[in-house]
N, C-alpha and C positions, 0 to 999 in steps of 0.2 A: 504494500500500500504506500502510495506517495505521501510525503510529509505535507501537512496542511500549511498554508501561508496566511499571515496577517500583515496588512499594510496600514499604517497609521500616518495621517498628516496632522502635525501639531502646529497650530497657527497663533496660539495665544500665550502670553508670557506672564500671567498673573498667578498668584499662589493657588487659587482655587482651580485654575485651568491647567496647572502643572501635574496634578494627580492623575487625571484620566489616561493620558498616553502612557505614563510609566506603570500604572497599575495594570492596565489592559495588556501592555507589552510583556511585562514580567509574568503575568498569569498565563498568557498564551504560550510563552516560551516554556513555562513549567508543564504545560499540557502537551508539549511536543511540537508546537507550531514554529516554523521559521518566521521570524518577525523583523520588520523594519519600521523605523519611525523617520519620517521626513520632516525636519524642522524648518519652517519658512516664516518670513516676516517676524512678528513679535514672538513666535515660538522659539526663535533662536536664543532668547533670554534663558531658556531652560538648559542650555548647554554651556553657560558661562561657568568658569571655575568658581567664582564667588557669586553666589546667588543672593539677591536682595529682592525677593519676590513679595509683592503686596497683594492684598485683596482689594478689589474696587467695589464697594457697596453701591456706588452710584449706578443706576441703570440695571440693578440686580435686585428687583423687589422680592425674589424668592429666597434671598439670603436670610436664614433664621438668625434672629437677634434675641438676646436675653430680654430686651424690652424694645418696644417700637422706637425707632429713631427717625425723625422727620428728615426728608431729603435735604432741606436747607442746612440742618445740623451736620449731615454727612459730608457736605461740601466745605465745612470749616477746615482751616489748616490744622494738620495733625490728626484728623479723624481717620484717614486712610491707614496711617501707621498704627494708631490705637486699635482699630478694628483688625488689622493684620496680626497684631500681637495677641489679641483675644483669640483669633482663629488658631494661631500656632499653639497657644496654651491649651485650648480645648482639644486639639488633635493629639498633643503630647499626653494629656491626662487620660485620653481614651486609648492610648497605645498605638496610634496611627504612625506609621513610619514617616520619616521626614522625606522631603523631595530628594535630598542628597542621597539618602539611603536607598530609595527606590531606583534612582538613576544608577547607582553603583550596582544594585542587584541586576538591572537590565544589562549593564556591561558584562557582568560576570556570567550572565545567561546567554551571551552572544547575540543579544538584540543589536541589529545593525542600526546605527544612528547616523543619519545623513543631514548635514547642515547645507541649506540651500546656498549655493555659491553666488547666485544672482543677488540674494538678499545681503550676504556678507559684503559683496561689492557695493551694492546700493547704499547701505548705511556706513560704509567704510570701516567695518569692524576689522580688528587685528586678530588673526587666528590664534595668537598667543593668549587671548582672553578666554578661549574655549578649552574644555576638558580634553584630555588625551583619549584616544580610542574611538574618535568619530571620523567620519569621512565627509568629504565635500563633493557636491555634485548638483546638477540641475534637475529640472523636472523630468527630463528624458531618462536620467539615471534612476529616478524613483519609478517611472513608468515601466522600466524593464522588469522590475519586481512586481509592482502593483498590477500590471497587466496579466500576471499569472497567479495572483493571489486569490484565495478563497473568500477572504473578507477584506474590505477596504473601508476604513473609518476616517472621518474628518472631524477632528476635535480642536 
């Protein structure tokens, strides 16, 4: 039987959007899937050596809060950092792995991580800012794999 394949496109670089690609990829790999994640645009933030990910409560009405916080208050300086800190504390108290831990798990599980070269060039990123063990390529590189995958997800 041929190995199943999972292709993921990661486009967002906030704390809450960092979890889905890494959780799905590590789980798929543990289940025997050959897995690749293509990081493009803001998703490239997830490949930085030093992560400083934040939660953006603005425009996210589904975000559970201990108490209702009006949108106007959410827009105040410092609220994003405060809410990000609350989210990180809650995750830690519930035993949820950190983004760094999940990312390392993916690397150990041979999940192929591809940084979009066009985005790297567009935003003039220096590749020294990114973790080791990733590859650089364009959409065509990703499509070589995605075109034969059993599942393709956009997160």
